[in-house]
C-alpha positions as a LaTeX table, in Angstrom:
\begin{tabular}{lrrr}
\hline
Residue & $x$ (\AA) & $y$ (\AA) & $z$ (\AA) \\
\hline
Unk1 & $-37.50$ & $-57.72$ & $-165.64$ \\
Unk2 & $-39.55$ & $-55.83$ & $-163.13$ \\
Unk3 & $-42.09$ & $-53.47$ & $-164.51$ \\
Unk4 & $-42.59$ & $-50.03$ & $-162.85$ \\
Unk5 & $-46.18$ & $-48.82$ & $-164.37$ \\
Unk6 & $-47.94$ & $-46.08$ & $-162.03$ \\
Unk7 & $-51.23$ & $-44.44$ & $-161.94$ \\
Unk8 & $-52.78$ & $-41.53$ & $-163.42$ \\
Unk9 & $-49.76$ & $-39.19$ & $-162.30$ \\
Unk10 & $-47.48$ & $-41.61$ & $-163.65$ \\
Unk11 & $-47.82$ & $-42.31$ & $-167.10$ \\
Unk12 & $-50.62$ & $-43.46$ & $-170.22$ \\
Unk13 & $-51.21$ & $-46.66$ & $-168.07$ \\
Unk14 & $-52.81$ & $-43.86$ & $-166.27$ \\
Unk15 & $-55.41$ & $-43.75$ & $-168.97$ \\
Unk16 & $-56.80$ & $-46.94$ & $-168.26$ \\
Unk17 & $-56.92$ & $-46.19$ & $-164.24$ \\
Unk18 & $-60.34$ & $-44.44$ & $-165.25$ \\
Unk19 & $-63.12$ & $-45.96$ & $-163.58$ \\
Unk20 & $-66.55$ & $-45.01$ & $-162.03$ \\
Unk21 & $-65.23$ & $-42.71$ & $-159.60$ \\
Unk22 & $-63.21$ & $-40.11$ & $-159.03$ \\
Unk23 & $-60.37$ & $-41.03$ & $-156.84$ \\
Unk24 & $-60.66$ & $-44.86$ & $-155.90$ \\
Unk25 & $-63.26$ & $-47.35$ & $-157.33$ \\
Unk26 & $-66.64$ & $-46.86$ & $-158.34$ \\
Unk27 & $-69.41$ & $-46.49$ & $-155.74$ \\
Unk28 & $-71.32$ & $-49.60$ & $-154.94$ \\
Unk29 & $-74.65$ & $-49.55$ & $-157.22$ \\
Unk30 & $-77.51$ & $-51.63$ & $-156.47$ \\
Unk31 & $-78.20$ & $-53.89$ & $-159.39$ \\
Unk32 & $-79.56$ & $-57.21$ & $-160.00$ \\
Unk33 & $-77.57$ & $-60.22$ & $-159.61$ \\
Unk34 & $-76.24$ & $-61.34$ & $-163.10$ \\
Unk35 & $-76.16$ & $-65.03$ & $-164.27$ \\
Unk36 & $-72.38$ & $-65.33$ & $-164.70$ \\
Unk37 & $-70.03$ & $-65.43$ & $-162.14$ \\
Unk38 & $-67.72$ & $-62.48$ & $-161.60$ \\
Unk39 & $-65.08$ & $-64.71$ & $-162.85$ \\
Unk40 & $-67.23$ & $-65.56$ & $-166.06$ \\
Unk41 & $-68.32$ & $-62.15$ & $-166.73$ \\
Unk42 & $-64.25$ & $-60.89$ & $-166.36$ \\
Unk43 & $-63.49$ & $-63.10$ & $-168.95$ \\
Unk44 & $-66.22$ & $-62.34$ & $-171.21$ \\
Unk45 & $-65.61$ & $-58.63$ & $-170.85$ \\
Unk46 & $-61.82$ & $-59.33$ & $-171.75$ \\
Unk47 & $-63.09$ & $-61.39$ & $-174.61$ \\
Unk48 & $-64.86$ & $-58.21$ & $-175.79$ \\
Unk49 & $-62.26$ & $-55.55$ & $-175.27$ \\
Unk50 & $-60.26$ & $-57.87$ & $-177.74$ \\
Unk51 & $-62.59$ & $-58.05$ & $-180.15$ \\
Unk52 & $-63.33$ & $-54.49$ & $-180.18$ \\
Unk53 & $-66.96$ & $-54.97$ & $-179.23$ \\
Unk54 & $-67.28$ & $-52.03$ & $-176.82$ \\
Unk55 & $-70.69$ & $-51.54$ & $-177.00$ \\
Unk56 & $-71.34$ & $-54.86$ & $-175.45$ \\
Unk57 & $-68.53$ & $-54.61$ & $-173.05$ \\
Unk58 & $-70.34$ & $-51.66$ & $-171.45$ \\
Unk59 & $-73.73$ & $-53.74$ & $-170.87$ \\
Unk60 & $-71.57$ & $-55.12$ & $-167.81$ \\
Unk61 & $-71.02$ & $-51.73$ & $-166.06$ \\
Unk62 & $-72.81$ & $-50.18$ & $-163.22$ \\
Unk63 & $-74.70$ & $-47.04$ & $-164.02$ \\
Unk64 & $-71.60$ & $-45.25$ & $-162.71$ \\
Unk65 & $-69.29$ & $-46.82$ & $-165.24$ \\
Unk66 & $-71.46$ & $-46.30$ & $-168.12$ \\
Unk67 & $-71.47$ & $-42.53$ & $-167.42$ \\
Unk68 & $-67.90$ & $-42.03$ & $-166.71$ \\
Unk69 & $-66.54$ & $-44.43$ & $-169.10$ \\
Unk70 & $-68.90$ & $-44.41$ & $-172.22$ \\
Unk71 & $-68.18$ & $-46.99$ & $-175.51$ \\
Unk72 & $-65.93$ & $-44.29$ & $-176.91$ \\
Unk73 & $-63.80$ & $-43.92$ & $-173.81$ \\
Unk74 & $-63.70$ & $-47.60$ & $-173.32$ \\
Unk75 & $-62.24$ & $-47.96$ & $-176.99$ \\
Unk76 & $-59.91$ & $-45.25$ & $-176.17$ \\
Unk77 & $-58.60$ & $-46.82$ & $-172.91$ \\
Unk78 & $-57.94$ & $-50.09$ & $-174.51$ \\
Unk79 & $-56.27$ & $-48.78$ & $-177.65$ \\
Unk80 & $-53.75$ & $-46.66$ & $-175.08$ \\
Unk81 & $-52.86$ & $-50.33$ & $-173.63$ \\
Unk82 & $-52.02$ & $-51.74$ & $-177.02$ \\
Unk83 & $-50.15$ & $-48.71$ & $-178.07$ \\
Unk84 & $-47.58$ & $-49.08$ & $-175.01$ \\
Unk85 & $-47.82$ & $-52.71$ & $-174.29$ \\
Unk86 & $-48.30$ & $-54.47$ & $-178.02$ \\
Unk87 & $-50.99$ & $-56.49$ & $-179.75$ \\
Unk88 & $-53.58$ & $-58.87$ & $-178.27$ \\
Unk89 & $-52.22$ & $-62.51$ & $-178.44$ \\
Unk90 & $-54.65$ & $-64.46$ & $-175.98$ \\
Unk91 & $-56.22$ & $-64.28$ & $-172.32$ \\
Unk92 & $-54.70$ & $-66.85$ & $-169.90$ \\
Unk93 & $-57.59$ & $-69.37$ & $-168.97$ \\
Unk94 & $-56.74$ & $-69.20$ & $-165.02$ \\
Unk95 & $-58.08$ & $-66.00$ & $-163.07$ \\
Unk96 & $-57.20$ & $-64.64$ & $-159.51$ \\
Unk97 & $-59.57$ & $-63.00$ & $-157.19$ \\
Unk98 & $-59.46$ & $-60.64$ & $-154.15$ \\
Unk99 & $-62.08$ & $-59.21$ & $-151.71$ \\
Unk100 & $-62.37$ & $-55.91$ & $-149.94$ \\
Unk101 & $-65.73$ & $-55.20$ & $-148.27$ \\
Unk102 & $-68.15$ & $-55.12$ & $-150.94$ \\
Unk103 & $-65.99$ & $-55.15$ & $-153.86$ \\
Unk104 & $-64.65$ & $-58.22$ & $-155.61$ \\
Unk105 & $-61.52$ & $-58.22$ & $-157.75$ \\
Unk106 & $-60.84$ & $-60.76$ & $-160.60$ \\
Unk107 & $-57.78$ & $-60.35$ & $-162.40$ \\
Unk108 & $-57.56$ & $-61.62$ & $-166.01$ \\
Unk109 & $-54.10$ & $-61.93$ & $-167.29$ \\
Unk110 & $-53.49$ & $-60.82$ & $-171.18$ \\
Unk111 & $-50.58$ & $-61.90$ & $-173.38$ \\
Unk112 & $-49.62$ & $-59.18$ & $-175.21$ \\
Unk113 & $-46.67$ & $-58.49$ & $-177.63$ \\
Unk114 & $-44.52$ & $-56.62$ & $-175.25$ \\
Unk115 & $-45.75$ & $-59.37$ & $-172.04$ \\
Unk116 & $-48.35$ & $-60.16$ & $-169.82$ \\
Unk117 & $-50.65$ & $-57.69$ & $-168.30$ \\
Unk118 & $-53.45$ & $-57.87$ & $-166.03$ \\
Unk119 & $-56.90$ & $-56.43$ & $-166.43$ \\
Unk120 & $-58.14$ & $-56.28$ & $-162.89$ \\
Unk121 & $-61.84$ & $-55.80$ & $-162.91$ \\
Unk122 & $-63.96$ & $-54.54$ & $-159.88$ \\
Unk123 & $-67.44$ & $-56.01$ & $-159.18$ \\
Unk124 & $-70.05$ & $-54.40$ & $-156.90$ \\
Unk125 & $-72.46$ & $-56.52$ & $-154.79$ \\
Unk126 & $-74.60$ & $-57.31$ & $-157.60$ \\
Unk127 & $-71.82$ & $-58.64$ & $-160.03$ \\
Unk128 & $-71.82$ & $-55.20$ & $-162.16$ \\
Unk129 & $-68.17$ & $-53.65$ & $-162.92$ \\
Unk130 & $-67.54$ & $-50.83$ & $-161.25$ \\
Unk131 & $-64.19$ & $-50.45$ & $-162.03$ \\
Unk132 & $-60.96$ & $-51.52$ & $-164.12$ \\
Unk133 & $-57.40$ & $-51.33$ & $-163.79$ \\
Unk134 & $-54.80$ & $-52.48$ & $-166.56$ \\
Unk135 & $-51.80$ & $-53.31$ & $-164.04$ \\
Unk136 & $-48.70$ & $-55.34$ & $-164.50$ \\
Unk137 & $-49.48$ & $-58.85$ & $-164.20$ \\
Unk138 & $-48.44$ & $-60.61$ & $-160.63$ \\
Unk139 & $-49.23$ & $-64.35$ & $-161.81$ \\
Unk140 & $-46.31$ & $-66.65$ & $-162.00$ \\
Unk141 & $-43.69$ & $-66.78$ & $-159.44$ \\
Unk142 & $-40.94$ & $-64.90$ & $-161.88$ \\
Unk143 & $-42.72$ & $-61.74$ & $-161.01$ \\
Unk144 & $-43.04$ & $-61.99$ & $-157.56$ \\
Unk145 & $-41.72$ & $-59.95$ & $-154.72$ \\
Unk146 & $-38.10$ & $-60.23$ & $-153.47$ \\
Unk147 & $-37.11$ & $-59.06$ & $-150.01$ \\
Unk148 & $-34.10$ & $-56.92$ & $-150.77$ \\
Unk149 & $-30.70$ & $-58.23$ & $-149.16$ \\
Unk150 & $-30.15$ & $-55.52$ & $-147.20$ \\
Unk151 & $-33.28$ & $-56.33$ & $-145.07$ \\
Unk152 & $-32.31$ & $-57.97$ & $-141.36$ \\
Unk153 & $-35.69$ & $-59.27$ & $-140.71$ \\
Unk154 & $-34.19$ & $-60.54$ & $-137.30$ \\
Unk155 & $-33.39$ & $-56.91$ & $-136.20$ \\
Unk156 & $-36.98$ & $-55.32$ & $-135.92$ \\
Unk157 & $-40.29$ & $-56.23$ & $-135.81$ \\
Unk158 & $-43.67$ & $-55.52$ & $-137.44$ \\
Unk159 & $-47.11$ & $-54.79$ & $-136.07$ \\
Unk160 & $-50.71$ & $-53.64$ & $-137.14$ \\
Unk161 & $-50.82$ & $-49.80$ & $-136.38$ \\
Unk162 & $-53.84$ & $-48.07$ & $-137.42$ \\
Unk163 & $-53.82$ & $-44.92$ & $-138.70$ \\
Unk164 & $-56.48$ & $-42.39$ & $-137.92$ \\
Unk165 & $-59.57$ & $-42.60$ & $-136.03$ \\
Unk166 & $-63.56$ & $-42.67$ & $-136.75$ \\
Unk167 & $-64.90$ & $-42.98$ & $-140.27$ \\
Unk168 & $-61.39$ & $-42.82$ & $-142.10$ \\
Unk169 & $-59.35$ & $-45.29$ & $-140.17$ \\
Unk170 & $-56.50$ & $-46.94$ & $-142.00$ \\
Unk171 & $-54.77$ & $-50.12$ & $-141.37$ \\
Unk172 & $-51.07$ & $-49.73$ & $-141.47$ \\
Unk173 & $-48.00$ & $-51.53$ & $-140.32$ \\
Unk174 & $-45.51$ & $-50.30$ & $-137.90$ \\
Unk175 & $-41.91$ & $-51.36$ & $-138.18$ \\
Unk176 & $-40.10$ & $-50.95$ & $-135.61$ \\
Unk177 & $-36.22$ & $-51.89$ & $-134.26$ \\
Unk178 & $-35.62$ & $-54.51$ & $-131.25$ \\
Unk179 & $-34.20$ & $-52.86$ & $-128.42$ \\
Unk180 & $-35.59$ & $-49.96$ & $-125.63$ \\
Unk181 & $-35.03$ & $-46.96$ & $-128.29$ \\
Unk182 & $-36.24$ & $-44.37$ & $-128.32$ \\
Unk183 & $-35.82$ & $-44.43$ & $-131.97$ \\
Unk184 & $-36.00$ & $-42.19$ & $-134.87$ \\
Unk185 & $-39.35$ & $-42.86$ & $-137.12$ \\
Unk186 & $-40.47$ & $-41.81$ & $-140.60$ \\
Unk187 & $-43.91$ & $-41.75$ & $-142.08$ \\
Unk188 & $-44.23$ & $-42.67$ & $-145.29$ \\
Unk189 & $-46.75$ & $-40.93$ & $-147.75$ \\
Unk190 & $-47.71$ & $-42.44$ & $-151.11$ \\
Unk191 & $-47.77$ & $-41.27$ & $-154.70$ \\
Unk192 & $-51.13$ & $-40.83$ & $-156.35$ \\
Unk193 & $-54.17$ & $-43.50$ & $-156.84$ \\
Unk194 & $-55.43$ & $-46.23$ & $-154.28$ \\
Unk195 & $-51.90$ & $-47.37$ & $-152.92$ \\
Unk196 & $-51.73$ & $-49.89$ & $-150.83$ \\
Unk197 & $-49.34$ & $-49.53$ & $-147.68$ \\
Unk198 & $-46.33$ & $-51.13$ & $-149.20$ \\
Unk199 & $-47.18$ & $-48.84$ & $-152.46$ \\
Unk200 & $-47.35$ & $-52.13$ & $-154.74$ \\
Unk201 & $-46.50$ & $-51.89$ & $-158.34$ \\
Unk202 & $-46.68$ & $-55.06$ & $-159.66$ \\
Unk203 & $-43.72$ & $-57.19$ & $-158.11$ \\
Unk204 & $-42.54$ & $-54.04$ & $-156.67$ \\
Unk205 & $-43.36$ & $-52.70$ & $-153.13$ \\
Unk206 & $-41.07$ & $-49.55$ & $-152.44$ \\
Unk207 & $-42.83$ & $-48.42$ & $-149.26$ \\
Unk208 & $-41.97$ & $-52.11$ & $-147.82$ \\
Unk209 & $-38.37$ & $-51.86$ & $-149.39$ \\
Unk210 & $-38.01$ & $-48.53$ & $-147.33$ \\
Unk211 & $-39.88$ & $-49.57$ & $-144.21$ \\
Unk212 & $-37.50$ & $-52.96$ & $-143.92$ \\
Unk213 & $-34.36$ & $-51.65$ & $-145.05$ \\
Unk214 & $-35.20$ & $-48.56$ & $-142.80$ \\
Unk215 & $-35.93$ & $-50.71$ & $-139.72$ \\
Unk216 & $-32.88$ & $-52.63$ & $-140.21$ \\
Unk217 & $-30.97$ & $-49.78$ & $-139.43$ \\
Unk218 & $-32.48$ & $-48.89$ & $-136.18$ \\
Unk219 & $-35.24$ & $-46.47$ & $-137.94$ \\
Unk220 & $-39.19$ & $-46.76$ & $-137.06$ \\
Unk221 & $-41.19$ & $-46.56$ & $-139.96$ \\
Unk222 & $-45.05$ & $-46.27$ & $-140.23$ \\
Unk223 & $-46.65$ & $-47.35$ & $-143.34$ \\
Unk224 & $-50.48$ & $-47.40$ & $-144.29$ \\
Unk225 & $-53.47$ & $-47.87$ & $-146.96$ \\
Unk226 & $-54.33$ & $-44.88$ & $-148.78$ \\
Unk227 & $-57.70$ & $-43.52$ & $-148.08$ \\
Unk228 & $-58.86$ & $-43.70$ & $-151.86$ \\
Unk229 & $-57.99$ & $-47.59$ & $-151.49$ \\
Unk230 & $-59.77$ & $-48.43$ & $-148.27$ \\
Unk231 & $-62.90$ & $-46.23$ & $-148.67$ \\
Unk232 & $-63.66$ & $-45.80$ & $-152.30$ \\
Unk233 & $-67.13$ & $-45.43$ & $-151.88$ \\
Unk234 & $-66.94$ & $-42.33$ & $-149.38$ \\
Unk235 & $-64.28$ & $-40.65$ & $-151.41$ \\
Unk236 & $-66.36$ & $-41.20$ & $-154.47$ \\
Unk237 & $-69.28$ & $-39.36$ & $-152.44$ \\
Unk238 & $-67.25$ & $-36.35$ & $-151.92$ \\
Unk239 & $-66.32$ & $-35.63$ & $-155.70$ \\
Unk240 & $-67.21$ & $-32.10$ & $-155.16$ \\
Unk241 & $-65.12$ & $-31.16$ & $-152.12$ \\
Unk242 & $-62.16$ & $-34.26$ & $-152.46$ \\
Unk243 & $-58.66$ & $-32.77$ & $-152.88$ \\
Unk244 & $-55.24$ & $-33.52$ & $-151.88$ \\
Unk245 & $-55.89$ & $-32.55$ & $-148.30$ \\
Unk246 & $-58.52$ & $-35.47$ & $-147.51$ \\
Unk247 & $-56.80$ & $-37.69$ & $-150.13$ \\
Unk248 & $-53.11$ & $-37.55$ & $-148.74$ \\
Unk249 & $-52.18$ & $-34.68$ & $-146.31$ \\
Unk250 & $-55.01$ & $-35.22$ & $-143.61$ \\
Unk251 & $-53.88$ & $-39.10$ & $-142.93$ \\
Unk252 & $-50.10$ & $-38.22$ & $-143.20$ \\
Unk253 & $-50.72$ & $-35.50$ & $-140.22$ \\
Unk254 & $-52.63$ & $-38.16$ & $-138.73$ \\
Unk255 & $-49.89$ & $-40.61$ & $-138.85$ \\
Unk256 & $-47.19$ & $-38.21$ & $-137.14$ \\
Unk257 & $-49.36$ & $-37.57$ & $-134.40$ \\
Unk258 & $-49.61$ & $-41.16$ & $-133.76$ \\
Unk259 & $-46.20$ & $-41.69$ & $-133.85$ \\
Unk260 & $-45.68$ & $-38.53$ & $-130.93$ \\
Unk261 & $-47.62$ & $-40.75$ & $-128.55$ \\
Unk262 & $-46.18$ & $-44.03$ & $-129.74$ \\
Unk263 & $-44.20$ & $-46.01$ & $-127.03$ \\
Unk264 & $-40.05$ & $-46.21$ & $-128.00$ \\
Unk265 & $-40.39$ & $-43.48$ & $-130.77$ \\
Unk266 & $-38.32$ & $-40.36$ & $-130.26$ \\
Unk267 & $-41.14$ & $-37.62$ & $-130.53$ \\
Unk268 & $-38.74$ & $-35.03$ & $-131.80$ \\
Unk269 & $-37.21$ & $-36.93$ & $-134.63$ \\
Unk270 & $-39.94$ & $-37.73$ & $-136.60$ \\
Unk271 & $-39.60$ & $-36.93$ & $-140.27$ \\
Unk272 & $-42.19$ & $-37.33$ & $-143.09$ \\
Unk273 & $-41.06$ & $-39.26$ & $-146.96$ \\
Unk274 & $-43.15$ & $-38.20$ & $-149.83$ \\
Unk275 & $-42.82$ & $-40.31$ & $-152.77$ \\
Unk276 & $-44.01$ & $-38.77$ & $-156.51$ \\
Unk277 & $-47.25$ & $-37.14$ & $-155.58$ \\
Unk278 & $-46.47$ & $-37.17$ & $-152.05$ \\
Unk279 & $-43.04$ & $-35.56$ & $-152.47$ \\
Unk280 & $-45.08$ & $-32.90$ & $-154.39$ \\
Unk281 & $-47.44$ & $-32.16$ & $-151.10$ \\
Unk282 & $-44.31$ & $-32.34$ & $-148.69$ \\
Unk283 & $-44.14$ & $-28.31$ & $-148.51$ \\
Unk284 & $-47.88$ & $-28.39$ & $-147.65$ \\
Unk285 & $-47.26$ & $-31.10$ & $-145.09$ \\
Unk286 & $-44.76$ & $-29.09$ & $-143.37$ \\
Unk287 & $-46.80$ & $-26.12$ & $-143.23$ \\
Unk288 & $-49.58$ & $-27.66$ & $-141.31$ \\
Unk289 & $-47.18$ & $-29.35$ & $-138.46$ \\
Unk290 & $-44.36$ & $-27.19$ & $-137.40$ \\
Unk291 & $-43.34$ & $-30.29$ & $-135.20$ \\
Unk292 & $-41.84$ & $-32.55$ & $-137.81$ \\
Unk293 & $-38.32$ & $-32.76$ & $-137.73$ \\
Unk294 & $-37.50$ & $-33.19$ & $-141.30$ \\
Unk295 & $-38.28$ & $-34.57$ & $-144.72$ \\
Unk296 & $-37.32$ & $-36.54$ & $-147.71$ \\
Unk297 & $-38.65$ & $-35.99$ & $-151.31$ \\
Unk298 & $-38.66$ & $-38.54$ & $-153.57$ \\
Unk299 & $-39.22$ & $-37.93$ & $-157.52$ \\
Unk300 & $-41.38$ & $-35.02$ & $-156.02$ \\
Unk301 & $-42.87$ & $-33.01$ & $-158.86$ \\
Unk302 & $-42.99$ & $-29.44$ & $-159.14$ \\
Unk303 & $-44.76$ & $-28.34$ & $-161.90$ \\
Unk304 & $-48.61$ & $-28.63$ & $-162.44$ \\
Unk305 & $-50.34$ & $-32.22$ & $-162.76$ \\
Unk306 & $-52.17$ & $-31.58$ & $-165.94$ \\
Unk307 & $-48.75$ & $-30.36$ & $-167.61$ \\
Unk308 & $-46.98$ & $-33.37$ & $-166.28$ \\
Unk309 & $-49.55$ & $-35.65$ & $-167.88$ \\
Unk310 & $-49.46$ & $-34.60$ & $-171.42$ \\
Unk311 & $-45.34$ & $-34.45$ & $-170.93$ \\
Unk312 & $-45.56$ & $-38.28$ & $-169.82$ \\
Unk313 & $-47.80$ & $-39.34$ & $-172.56$ \\
Unk314 & $-46.03$ & $-37.72$ & $-175.14$ \\
Unk315 & $-42.95$ & $-39.21$ & $-173.93$ \\
Unk316 & $-44.75$ & $-42.66$ & $-173.76$ \\
Unk317 & $-46.19$ & $-42.52$ & $-176.96$ \\
Unk318 & $-42.68$ & $-41.35$ & $-178.67$ \\
Unk319 & $-40.91$ & $-44.48$ & $-177.69$ \\
Unk320 & $-41.33$ & $-46.45$ & $-180.50$ \\
Unk321 & $-39.92$ & $-43.20$ & $-182.66$ \\
Unk322 & $-43.58$ & $-42.18$ & $-184.16$ \\
Unk323 & $-46.98$ & $-40.87$ & $-182.87$ \\
Unk324 & $-50.02$ & $-42.29$ & $-184.61$ \\
Unk325 & $-53.13$ & $-40.38$ & $-185.43$ \\
Unk326 & $-55.25$ & $-42.27$ & $-182.90$ \\
Unk327 & $-52.38$ & $-41.22$ & $-180.21$ \\
Unk328 & $-52.04$ & $-37.85$ & $-181.18$ \\
Unk329 & $-55.63$ & $-37.14$ & $-181.17$ \\
Unk330 & $-55.76$ & $-38.31$ & $-177.16$ \\
Unk331 & $-52.64$ & $-36.31$ & $-176.80$ \\
Unk332 & $-54.41$ & $-33.01$ & $-178.39$ \\
Unk333 & $-57.38$ & $-33.90$ & $-176.15$ \\
Unk334 & $-55.09$ & $-33.88$ & $-172.81$ \\
Unk335 & $-53.57$ & $-30.52$ & $-174.14$ \\
Unk336 & $-57.39$ & $-28.96$ & $-174.26$ \\
Unk337 & $-57.99$ & $-30.44$ & $-170.81$ \\
Unk338 & $-54.60$ & $-29.06$ & $-169.64$ \\
Unk339 & $-55.40$ & $-25.60$ & $-171.30$ \\
Unk340 & $-59.00$ & $-25.75$ & $-169.45$ \\
Unk341 & $-57.74$ & $-26.48$ & $-166.21$ \\
Unk342 & $-55.39$ & $-23.22$ & $-166.37$ \\
Unk343 & $-58.07$ & $-20.82$ & $-168.03$ \\
Unk344 & $-60.75$ & $-18.64$ & $-165.96$ \\
Unk345 & $-63.44$ & $-20.81$ & $-167.52$ \\
Unk346 & $-62.68$ & $-23.55$ & $-164.86$ \\
Unk347 & $-65.00$ & $-23.81$ & $-162.28$ \\
Unk348 & $-66.32$ & $-25.73$ & $-159.64$ \\
Unk349 & $-69.32$ & $-26.94$ & $-161.83$ \\
Unk350 & $-67.09$ & $-27.73$ & $-164.57$ \\
Unk351 & $-68.16$ & $-31.17$ & $-165.93$ \\
Unk352 & $-65.86$ & $-34.12$ & $-165.05$ \\
Unk353 & $-65.72$ & $-35.51$ & $-168.25$ \\
Unk354 & $-63.98$ & $-32.42$ & $-169.74$ \\
Unk355 & $-61.03$ & $-32.82$ & $-166.94$ \\
Unk356 & $-58.33$ & $-35.69$ & $-166.97$ \\
Unk357 & $-59.48$ & $-38.87$ & $-165.95$ \\
Unk358 & $-62.71$ & $-36.86$ & $-165.25$ \\
Unk359 & $-60.95$ & $-35.95$ & $-161.85$ \\
Unk360 & $-63.42$ & $-33.10$ & $-160.27$ \\
Unk361 & $-62.65$ & $-29.54$ & $-161.07$ \\
Unk362 & $-62.32$ & $-29.07$ & $-157.63$ \\
Unk363 & $-59.48$ & $-31.24$ & $-157.30$ \\
Unk364 & $-57.65$ & $-29.20$ & $-160.11$ \\
Unk365 & $-58.82$ & $-25.85$ & $-158.55$ \\
Unk366 & $-57.08$ & $-26.67$ & $-155.53$ \\
Unk367 & $-53.95$ & $-27.43$ & $-157.02$ \\
Unk368 & $-54.09$ & $-24.52$ & $-159.33$ \\
Unk369 & $-51.16$ & $-21.92$ & $-158.43$ \\
Unk370 & $-49.18$ & $-24.83$ & $-156.24$ \\
Unk371 & $-45.81$ & $-23.99$ & $-156.49$ \\
Unk372 & $-43.89$ & $-26.84$ & $-154.26$ \\
Unk373 & $-40.47$ & $-25.63$ & $-154.64$ \\
Unk374 & $-41.35$ & $-22.22$ & $-153.85$ \\
Unk375 & $-43.29$ & $-23.32$ & $-150.97$ \\
Unk376 & $-40.44$ & $-25.33$ & $-150.01$ \\
Unk377 & $-38.38$ & $-21.73$ & $-149.35$ \\
Unk378 & $-40.15$ & $-21.09$ & $-146.41$ \\
Unk379 & $-39.33$ & $-24.68$ & $-144.72$ \\
Unk380 & $-36.34$ & $-23.87$ & $-142.24$ \\
Unk381 & $-35.95$ & $-27.75$ & $-141.47$ \\
Unk382 & $-33.79$ & $-30.38$ & $-143.12$ \\
Unk383 & $-34.54$ & $-31.71$ & $-146.65$ \\
Unk384 & $-33.43$ & $-34.49$ & $-148.41$ \\
Unk385 & $-34.40$ & $-34.82$ & $-152.32$ \\
Unk386 & $-33.61$ & $-37.64$ & $-153.81$ \\
Unk387 & $-34.17$ & $-38.07$ & $-157.83$ \\
Unk388 & $-33.52$ & $-41.01$ & $-160.23$ \\
Unk389 & $-32.09$ & $-39.53$ & $-163.68$ \\
Unk390 & $-34.38$ & $-42.14$ & $-165.95$ \\
Unk391 & $-37.66$ & $-41.26$ & $-164.33$ \\
Unk392 & $-39.86$ & $-39.71$ & $-167.08$ \\
Unk393 & $-42.73$ & $-39.29$ & $-164.58$ \\
Unk394 & $-40.76$ & $-36.80$ & $-161.70$ \\
Unk395 & $-37.94$ & $-35.82$ & $-164.29$ \\
Unk396 & $-34.48$ & $-34.01$ & $-163.72$ \\
Unk397 & $-36.40$ & $-30.74$ & $-164.42$ \\
Unk398 & $-38.21$ & $-31.03$ & $-161.34$ \\
Unk399 & $-34.90$ & $-31.90$ & $-159.43$ \\
Unk400 & $-33.61$ & $-28.65$ & $-161.03$ \\
Unk401 & $-36.45$ & $-26.57$ & $-159.32$ \\
Unk402 & $-36.19$ & $-28.11$ & $-156.18$ \\
Unk403 & $-32.21$ & $-27.36$ & $-156.38$ \\
Unk404 & $-32.60$ & $-23.97$ & $-157.34$ \\
Unk405 & $-35.34$ & $-22.98$ & $-154.94$ \\
Unk406 & $-33.48$ & $-23.95$ & $-151.77$ \\
Unk407 & $-29.79$ & $-23.26$ & $-153.49$ \\
Unk408 & $-29.19$ & $-21.15$ & $-149.99$ \\
Unk409 & $-30.66$ & $-23.49$ & $-147.64$ \\
Unk410 & $-27.57$ & $-25.35$ & $-146.10$ \\
Unk411 & $-29.91$ & $-27.59$ & $-144.32$ \\
Unk412 & $-30.89$ & $-29.06$ & $-147.46$ \\
Unk413 & $-29.33$ & $-32.06$ & $-149.30$ \\
Unk414 & $-29.56$ & $-33.15$ & $-152.89$ \\
Unk415 & $-28.69$ & $-36.18$ & $-154.45$ \\
Unk416 & $-29.59$ & $-37.80$ & $-157.98$ \\
Unk417 & $-29.14$ & $-41.23$ & $-159.31$ \\
Unk418 & $-28.25$ & $-42.09$ & $-162.95$ \\
Unk419 & $-29.69$ & $-45.77$ & $-163.13$ \\
Unk420 & $-32.85$ & $-45.21$ & $-161.19$ \\
Unk421 & $-36.24$ & $-44.80$ & $-162.70$ \\
Unk422 & $-39.24$ & $-43.26$ & $-160.58$ \\
Unk423 & $-39.72$ & $-46.70$ & $-158.38$ \\
Unk424 & $-35.73$ & $-46.27$ & $-157.72$ \\
Unk425 & $-35.35$ & $-49.29$ & $-159.64$ \\
Unk426 & $-31.98$ & $-49.81$ & $-161.59$ \\
Unk427 & $-32.42$ & $-50.17$ & $-165.23$ \\
Unk428 & $-30.52$ & $-48.98$ & $-168.45$ \\
Unk429 & $-31.81$ & $-46.81$ & $-171.43$ \\
Unk430 & $-34.84$ & $-45.30$ & $-171.68$ \\
Unk431 & $-37.46$ & $-45.86$ & $-168.92$ \\
Unk432 & $-40.54$ & $-47.11$ & $-169.96$ \\
\hline
\end{tabular}
């Protein structure tokens, strides 16, 4: 069964995405190399977590991680994982590795009561832990990605296509139909978190599915790795000024500008598709570029993120029929943080440790008062708004808000799907 666990915008697994930086992996710190290898450190680290020895576990952290994820917060994050995925049983002997620039990622697969989960441990060049995720496991063929049946691979080509320029250039992929064109084109805009160009979540690759499916229908698609994935250190350094403009909007606009100059692309038929946070930001993207032909919003939120965090956490904690004292304590903290974001007491100098997931006050101030559905009223170009009815992250409440705000727009189409979740995957019953 495919899993659909998102980032901090998407549910309680979000909690464990707390790392040593605000919007990506922690900034690298110079430190003496550890005597153990990263693989050994990662396995030892997970062993310490499983035994509740959190004070020892943080000894492997770099200075930034020690600051933003102290012993009590690390314990909180580990407990949140167990609350969702069940009791820890064992860790598998084998580990997997990836590298990106100065960072090395080690995946330790843990057997939990409700299934396996990977602890993704991020190491800096000094072999200190600079970040951590809990993600659906990708080990084993049973969880591997499968190309959808609707993809006709022989009908289109894919090529590397960088997006942007200068210090923020991003690796990307252009899927373009075979033939002379000119073809309509779509830019795919990610949800929150350091997503890759495929929007990979465990075995699911929502953006690859979309790109290859649309290209099979003679529609070109441009997708790219998110800025917070490619430049975690640089984004972390911009904590005091980093907002959704830098995180998402600037690169979406750069992708549109690139397509307008790309051979075989119809410059008058370039569309933007936003998923989750990307959908929520479509009205801002539209406001900044009047030449985009139209927009697609998939599972786009319409309400304040801080409220959605509380709602999603409550939903997850309630799945087993009750909320424990520990869960209630965490939920109360999220409510306190949400109230602070709405209050006049929030300023750009508010410490990050008082805010959800240590995301800076500047980020929250930028979003405060933003009403996507209301801003969308100003868009006079075509829009298609799609929603899964089993989605607990962007919900039918958000879908209704889009519908009510755009009721008099004749060029807006809204459609919901009873069986689909946040990743537009089919399922039954409550989404987990």
